[in-house]
N, C-alpha and C positions, 0 to 999 in steps of 0.2 A: 485701614483699607483692606478690602477682602482679597483673598488669594486670586479670585477671578479677575479683579480689577488690576492687580499687580502683574498678572500674566500678560496683559496688553499694554503695559506702560511703555512710553517712548524711551529710547535708549539714553543712557547717561553720557557724560562728557568723556570718561575714560574709554568707554566702548567706541565712541566716535573717533577718538584719537587713534586707537588701534585699527579702526576701519580705514582711516586715511593711509596709514602705513601699509596695510595689506593691499589696498587698491593701487598704491604707488608701485608695489612689487609686481602686480599684475600688468600694469602699464609698462613698466621697465623691461619685462621679460622679452617681448618681441623686438623691442629696440635693441636690447643687448645681444640677442641672437643674431640680428641683422648686422650689428657692428663687430661683434667678436667671433661669431660662428656658433654652430650647433653644439660644440663641445661645452659651451657655457650653460646649456639648458638644464642638465641635472642639478647644478648648484642653484640656479634660479628657481627650479621647481621645488627644491627643498626649502629655500627661503620663503617661498610663497606658502608652503604648508605651515611653517612655523608662524608666519604672520597671521594667517587665517585662524590657526589654532588659538593664538593669543586673543584674537577678536572673539572667538566662540567662548573661551573660558571667561573672559570679562563679561560677556553677555549672560552667561550662567550665573555669575556673581550678583546680578541684579535681583534674583529671587532665591538663589541657593546660598547657604553658608559655605565657607571654605572647606569644612569637613566633608560636606556632601559632594562637592566638586571633586575633591581628592579621591573619595571612595569610588565614585562613578568612573573617574579617569583611570584608576588602577584596574577596575573590572574590565572596562572597554579595551585598554591596552593589552592586558593579559589575554583576554579571549581572542582579540583580533590577531595578536602575534601567534597564538596557538593555531588558529584557523589558517593563517598564512603559511606557517611551517608545515602543517598537514598538507596544504595545497601544493606547496613547492616540492615536497618529497614524495607525495603519493598521487597527485592529480585530482584528489578529492577535496572540495566539491566543485572546483572551477574548471577542471580539465588539466592537461599536462602543459605546464609552462615553467620557465626558468627566469629568475632575475639575473641580469647581467651584473658586471662589477661597477657600473657607473654610479650607482647610489651606495654610498658608504656612510657609516659602518654597517655591517651585516651580522646577523645571528642566525646560524643554521640555514644560511642561504637567503635570508629575508632581510632586506634593508630596514633598519630601525625607524626610518622615516615613514614607512608604510602604516604601522599601527597608529602613528600620530595623525596620518591622513584619515584613518577611520574615525579617530576622536574629533577631528575638525569638521567632519561632515555628518556624523550620526546625529548630534544634537539638532542641527538645522532640519534634518529629515524628521526627527521626532516632533519638532515644533510645527513644521508644515502639516504633519498628520494630525497633531492635536488641534490646530486651528480648524482644519477641515471637519474633524469629528466633533468639535465643540458644541454645535447646536443639538447634537443627538447624544451627548455624553450621558445624561441622566437616563435616557431611555435604554441605552445599551447595557447599563448596569455592569454585571460581571463580565460581559463580553467586550467591554471597552478595551481592556488591556491587550487581549489577543488580536483584536481588530486593529488597534493602534500599531502593534508589532508588524502585522501583515502590511499595512499601508506604509509605515515608515520604511520597511524593507523595500517596497516598490519605489518610494521616493529616493532612497539611497541608491538603488540600482539604476534609476534613471540618470543619475550623475555619471555612471560608468559608460553610458552611451557616448559621452564625450571622451572620458578618461582613457579607456583601454586603447582605442585606435590612436590617440595622441601619443601615449607613452610607448606603444609598440613602434610607432613611426620613428621616435627619437631613440629607440634601442635600449630603453630602460628595462624591458623584459621581452621575452619572445615565447611564441607558442610552438609546441611540437608539431601540430598540424593546424593549418589555417582553417578558419571556420566561415560561416555564412554571413556574419555581420562585419563587413569590411575587414575580413581576415581574422576576426575574433570568433571562437567557437560559441555557439548559442548556449552550451551548458555552463559557460562562465557566468552568464546572467542569471541562470537558475541558482547557481551557487552563491552569487552575491545576494540574491533575494533571500534565500533560506538562511544564510549566515547572519545577515544584518537583522532579519526578523527575529532570529533566535537570540541574538545579543540584546535586542530591544526588549523582548519578552522577559529575559532574565533581569534586566535593569529596572523595567517598569517605571520609566521616568514620569515624574509629576511636577506640578508647580513650575513649569517651564516658562522662561521669559520669551513669550511667543514672538512679539513684534521684532526685536533685534535679530533673533535667529532666523526668522523668515526673511529678513533683509539679507542676511548672509547667503541663504539659499538662492534668493532672487538674483543677487549680484553675481554669484557663481554661474548661474544659468545664463545671464546676459554676457558676461565676459568670456565664458567658454565658447559661446556661439560666435562671438566676434573673433576670438583667437583662432579657432579651427577654420572658420569660414573665410576669413580675410588674410590671416597671416600664415597658417600652417598648410593651406591648400587641401583641406579635408572637408569639402562642402557637404558630402553625404552624412558623416557623423555630426557635423554642425547642425544640419537640419533635423536629424533624428533626435539629438540631444535637446535641441530647442523645443521640439514638440513634446518629448517625454517629460523633461523637467518643467516645461511651461504649463503642462496640464495641472501639475500640483501647485505651481505658483499662482495660476489664475484662481483655482478653488480656494486657496488659503487667503489670498488678499480680499476675495469677495466676502469671506467671513469677517475678517478684520475690519473692513470698511463698514459692515453692518453693525458691528459691536461698538466701534469708536464713536 
């Protein structure tokens, strides 16, 4: 089977089992917050990250050997932790913010769950971008890698249209000065884009299992819209995130359906 064909394979049973566990965590979160209170949210958010990360790593295992997964995971975790420490201590590149003590453990003021969150969403952003660029990959030639990095950075940043307002609302981190996007500084999004594009360009991911990772991105898009819009009372970020991530979801599934 060609590498191209494998990239669009349907997910395997292990991935589907992890997916069910992750979705169960997403469904349980608003119920638990309603029953127990908002103090349960940091733990629920951390469990959700771990469940989604497991789903993503199992998806990568469809086309990547364990050694490649480990190598990429170490690179992403190291780089993202470094970027977050730089951001928390200097305000570069996201603006001045501070993590509260709700997410533990922490290293140099950065919760260790944060680099894991980078690792859980970067591969889906890579796959979304690879699917969109697939029809033009040969024509792009040497430009494919940098264009993939730019687009993956945008797809990754679109997720933060949901994330930052939500996590700020629950007090997981705070901003020194409120900004124009529902209290979030606009420079934060420039920082997200540049940082995630840089990490993607360094990693230069290839032979991605596109279909299962696009499913992860798509389900994140849908569940975040429901969570913010219906449960957390953040209709504005819900609509913005729905439009931002939805743009990439629509383009990627259009390609997948044409190839399948």
